[in-house]
N, C-alpha and C positions, 0 to 999 in steps of 0.2 A: 502494499500499499504504500501509496505518496502522499507526503502532508506537506503542504505548503502553508505558509502564516506570509499574510499581508498587513503592513501597516501604513493606513491612512492617516492623513493627518485632514484637518475640517478646515475649507477655504475657509472660513474666518478668524482661524488661529493666530495670531501675530506671538514671533519669536524676536529673543535679543540679536541672534545673531541666525544667519543664512546660511544653507550649505553649501561648503566650499570657504565661507567668510574665513577672513586671517584674523586670529585672535591672540592673545597673551594671557598672561596670570595677572591678575591684578596686584598682590603683594608678594608673590616670589620674586627669585632673579628672572629675569628674562624668561619668555619660555614661548618663541615664535608656535604658531598651531595652527592647521588647517582642520576648518568643522566637518566632521565625515558621515555624523549623525547626530539624531536628536530624539529625545522622547521627556514625555512628561512623567511624573511621578504620580499617585494616586492624587496629593494633596497639592499639584498644581505645579511642581516644584521644575524648571528645564534642567535636564542633563544633556549636555554633549557629548558625544565620542569623538576625540582628536587625536591628530596626526600632528608628533613634534617636527618643527622641520631647523631646530636647533640643529647647528654643525656637531656638537657632542651631546647625545643623549643615551642615555643605555634604556629609557624606557618608552619607545616612540610612540607607544599608542595607550591614550588615558580616555577613565571615564571621570568628567569633571562639571559641577555644579556652574550652571549659567554664571548664578551672581558673584563668582570670584573669577569670571572672563572680564576682557574689556577688548577690545579692538587695537589690533596689535601698531605700537607706537615705532620711534625712532630706536630707543634703548634695542627692544624686543629686533628689529631689522639690522641692527650691528652683528649679530649674531645668529641670523636667518640662513640657510641655503640659496634663499632665492634673491639674495642682496643683489643688486648688478646685474639680474637677469633679464630676461625680457617679459618673465612674471611679476617683477617688481615694478608694482603701481607709481612708485616713485620716479623711475627712472624719463626723464626728459625725450621726446621724439626729435 
């Protein structure tokens, strides 16, 4: 028997971060990451699955509460694998 699970978001749901958004940790050392997934707890709290884009990070994949994330900043860009590439939105054309 094949079992398939699907997760659907309600069209009216709003999220702090979109999928593929670049984020960092609010209070810890810089942790440039990309949002890969998101879910809500039964209490409505946002939990994000992120992959670290730091040069060195022994734990690339994490589940993190949305309340401790913020949009990527210049400090996080300094240790980000994407810095200076065509995926760096700070690059000028």
